C-alpha positions as a printed Julia matrix, in Angstrom:
87×3 Matrix{Float64}:
 -37.51  58.15  -12.32
 -34.85  58.97   -9.71
 -31.56  57.15   -9.95
 -30.99  55.04   -6.87
 -27.34  54.2    -7.43
 -24.03  55.9    -8.11
 -23.63  56.76  -11.78
 -21.66  54.27  -13.85
 -19.53  53.09  -15.37
 -17.75  51.72  -12.31
 -14.14  50.58  -12.08
 -12.11  48.78   -9.43
  -8.96  50.35   -8.0
  -7.4   47.94   -5.55
 -10.19  47.14   -3.07
 -12.35  50.18   -3.93
 -15.05  50.46   -6.58
 -15.47  54.01   -7.87
 -17.6   55.83  -10.41
 -15.63  56.68  -13.54
 -17.87  59.69  -14.16
 -17.41  61.0   -10.61
 -14.07  59.63   -9.32
 -14.7   60.93   -5.81
 -17.84  58.77   -5.53
 -16.94  55.53   -3.82
 -19.45  52.81   -4.67
 -17.98  50.04   -2.54
 -14.9   49.38   -0.45
 -14.06  45.76    0.3
 -12.08  44.99    3.44
  -8.84  43.14    2.67
 -10.05  40.11    4.63
 -13.01  39.81    2.23
 -11.23  39.98   -1.12
 -13.54  39.37   -4.07
 -12.63  37.0    -6.87
 -11.92  38.72  -10.23
 -15.09  37.33  -11.82
 -17.16  38.69   -8.93
 -15.46  42.09   -9.27
 -16.37  42.14  -12.97
 -20.0   41.32  -12.22
 -20.3   44.05   -9.59
 -18.56  46.65  -11.78
 -20.89  45.87  -14.71
 -24.05  46.46  -12.65
 -24.83  49.92  -14.15
 -24.43  48.56  -17.7
 -26.63  45.55  -16.94
 -29.31  47.74  -15.37
 -29.33  50.16  -18.33
 -29.62  47.3   -20.82
 -32.47  45.69  -18.88
 -34.31  49.02  -18.63
 -34.02  49.46  -22.42
 -35.3   45.95  -23.06
 -38.16  46.35  -20.56
 -39.16  49.66  -22.13
 -39.31  47.99  -25.54
 -38.67  51.28  -27.29
 -36.79  50.57  -30.5
 -37.96  53.71  -32.3
 -35.06  56.04  -31.46
 -33.31  56.62  -34.82
 -30.27  58.11  -33.06
 -29.67  55.09  -30.85
 -26.28  53.67  -31.77
 -26.93  50.26  -30.2
 -30.07  48.2   -29.92
 -31.13  47.16  -26.41
 -30.08  43.61  -27.26
 -26.59  44.77  -28.27
 -26.26  46.79  -25.07
 -27.23  43.66  -23.13
 -24.68  41.56  -25.04
 -21.99  44.2   -24.39
 -22.82  44.26  -20.67
 -22.63  40.47  -20.5
 -19.28  40.53  -22.33
 -18.03  43.05  -19.77
 -19.02  40.73  -16.93
 -17.19  37.86  -18.62
 -14.08  39.99  -19.1
 -14.28  40.17  -22.89
 -14.46  43.99  -22.95
 -13.63  46.7   -20.43
């Protein structure tokens, strides 16, 4: 499957959301007149983590013995990131 979005994780710098794996890749730039609230910024920045967790859950593959986290734990971590509990 081809990735259809900029690789995550993403991080905000001022009004610009960038890829942490490819810092020159701008994901989103918000005009100053349209400033996002911090909780909205967290939700947008967590999108790659949320997508990856949902893909793992949808795949239902729990057989990988080298997987450090279960799909459920990845989902919980992504939700915690949205809520500002982890970065």
